[in-house]
ZADOMAR-562922 format. One record per residue (C-alpha): z, x, y; residue in one letter. Coordinates in steps of 0.02 Angstrom, whole numbers, plus 50000, padded with zeros to 5 digits. Each point is the difference from the previous one (the first is absolute). Example, Ala and Ser with C-alpha at 12.3 -4.5 7.8 and 13.67 -1.06 7.14 Angstrom:
# ZADOMAR-562922
503905061549775a;499675006950172s;
//
This chain:
# ZADOMAR-562922
500044999050001m;499565008150174v;501254999950118r;500325001350201f;501725004450058d;500114997850186i;501515011049995h;498795014649935d;498804997350135h;501244996350147r;499755015050095h;498004994450027a;500294981950031l;500674991350156k;500744982849973q;499134987550123l;500854984149933k;501454994549886d;500454982949963t;501135004149866g;498824991249860e;498405009950078t;499815016250087s;498365008450081l;499695016450002w;498775013050101e;499345014149906n;500225015250095r;499555013649898k;498404992649896n;501024997149848i;498774995649866s;500014980649913c;500745002749844p;498834985549938v;498245008550061c;500545017350052e;499294996350191d;501245002550152p;500464983750058f;500564993850180t;501234987649969r;501304996749859l;500744981249981f;501484999449875t;500804984249940m;501334993349872s;499334983050001e;499064996849823d;498394988650106k;499455000150155m;498594991850077i;498795010850120f;498954992750133p;497985005950000e;500005019850012n;498795008650141d;498955008049871g;501125014449970a;500435005949807r;501564997149927f;500905005749848c;501574993749933l;501275009149884l;501234989349910r;501675009449920d;501744995149962d;500674998550178d;498674993650123a;497964997650027i;499365011450101h;498444995750091l;498835013950060f;498614999250151r;498665011150016h;
//
């Protein structure tokens, strides 16, 4: 199973928003997406098991689910 631990990459991420159930991060050091290996621009993390997203703006998204959270990477 591929895992992504925010704490391992905290030095390279800037937290933009935290609601307690979701958080939004900016990738400041070109960390690679664990799904496709391309650098991502933003990381959205949620602890809920489901969420509806509005239609995107044409950007590519990669989704990673691990034991603790769902991570959504925007390219």
